[in-house]
C-alpha positions as CSV (number, residue, x, y, z in Angstrom):
1,M,40.9,-61.1,-35.8
2,N,42.7,-62.3,-32.7
3,D,41.2,-61.1,-29.4
4,P,43.8,-59.2,-27.2
5,E,44.6,-61.0,-24.0
6,F,44.6,-59.4,-20.7
7,Q,48.2,-59.2,-19.4
8,G,47.3,-57.8,-15.9
9,N,49.4,-54.7,-16.2
10,E,47.4,-52.5,-18.6
11,T,47.7,-48.7,-17.7
12,G,45.2,-46.0,-18.4
13,P,42.7,-43.6,-16.7
14,Y,41.3,-46.3,-14.4
15,E,42.9,-47.8,-11.3
16,D,41.8,-51.4,-12.2
17,P,44.0,-52.8,-15.0
18,R,40.9,-54.8,-16.3
19,D,39.0,-51.5,-16.8
20,N,42.0,-50.1,-18.6
21,F,42.2,-53.2,-20.8
22,H,38.5,-52.9,-21.8
23,Y,39.0,-49.1,-22.3
24,H,42.0,-49.6,-24.8
25,N,40.8,-52.7,-26.6
26,Y,37.0,-52.6,-26.8
27,L,35.9,-48.9,-26.8
28,N,36.0,-46.8,-30.0
29,P,37.6,-43.4,-29.7
30,A,34.3,-41.6,-29.1
31,Q,33.5,-44.0,-26.2
32,Q,37.1,-43.6,-24.9
33,H,36.7,-39.8,-24.9
34,I,33.4,-39.9,-23.0
35,S,34.9,-42.4,-20.5
36,W,38.0,-40.2,-20.0
37,M,35.8,-37.1,-19.6
38,H,33.7,-38.8,-17.0
39,Q,36.6,-40.1,-15.1
40,W,38.3,-36.5,-15.2
41,K,35.1,-35.0,-13.9
42,K,34.9,-37.5,-11.1
43,Q,38.6,-36.9,-10.1
44,H,38.0,-33.2,-10.2
45,W,35.0,-33.5,-7.8
46,D,37.1,-35.8,-5.5
47,I,40.0,-33.2,-5.3
48,H,37.5,-30.4,-4.6
49,Q,36.0,-32.4,-1.7
50,A,39.4,-33.4,-0.3
51,C,40.6,-29.7,-0.4
52,K,37.3,-28.8,1.6
53,E,38.0,-31.5,4.2
54,L,41.6,-30.1,4.6
55,G,40.2,-26.7,5.3
56,Q,41.6,-25.1,2.2
57,A,39.8,-22.2,0.5
58,T,37.8,-23.5,-2.4
59,H,35.0,-22.5,-4.7
60,T,31.5,-23.4,-3.6
61,D,30.0,-26.8,-4.6
62,D,27.5,-25.1,-6.9
63,Y,30.4,-23.2,-8.7
64,V,32.4,-26.4,-9.2
65,K,29.4,-28.4,-10.4
66,G,28.5,-25.5,-12.8
67,F,32.1,-25.5,-14.0
68,M,32.0,-29.3,-14.7
69,D,28.5,-29.1,-16.3
70,G,29.9,-26.3,-18.6
71,I,32.6,-28.5,-19.9
72,S,31.3,-30.2,-23.0
73,M,31.6,-34.1,-23.3
74,D,31.8,-33.6,-27.1
75,A,35.2,-34.1,-28.7
76,S,36.9,-31.0,-29.8
77,N,36.6,-30.1,-33.5
78,S,40.3,-30.4,-34.1
79,I,41.5,-31.2,-37.7
80,T,42.2,-34.8,-38.2
81,L,45.5,-35.4,-39.8
82,N,46.0,-37.9,-42.6
83,I,49.5,-39.1,-41.6
84,N,49.9,-41.2,-44.7
85,R,49.1,-38.3,-47.0
86,M,51.4,-36.1,-45.1
87,E,54.3,-38.6,-45.3
88,D,53.8,-38.9,-49.0
89,E,53.9,-35.2,-49.5
90,V,57.1,-34.9,-47.4
91,D,58.7,-37.8,-49.4
92,K,57.8,-36.0,-52.6
93,D,59.4,-32.7,-51.4
94,V,62.6,-34.4,-50.2
95,R,62.9,-36.2,-53.5
96,E,62.6,-32.8,-55.3
97,I,65.1,-31.2,-53.1
98,M,67.6,-34.1,-53.4
99,S,67.3,-34.1,-57.3
100,S,67.8,-30.4,-57.4
101,V,71.0,-28.3,-57.2
102,Q,70.4,-27.8,-53.4
103,G,70.6,-31.6,-52.8
104,M,73.9,-32.1,-54.6
């Protein structure tokens, strides 16, 4: 397996392109999710602090910390899609339609 090469312009959740390169090429999906959630929580806290410094009405620090602690780091239980199986089923349905009276 060829190791990907750092191009210097990788984009992603981090400011440093080297961090984004590592994120996309060396972390598995579970690690990517945890990294993304950690980065999101950090940015949310930074925004909260900046709003306070600007004198805007914000929730208390305890409220924001509780909100972020209440957000699970676990990935959602969404149904994983088997794209190949779906494509095969669509191909089969299209073939049936095209060979029927409707497809003529």
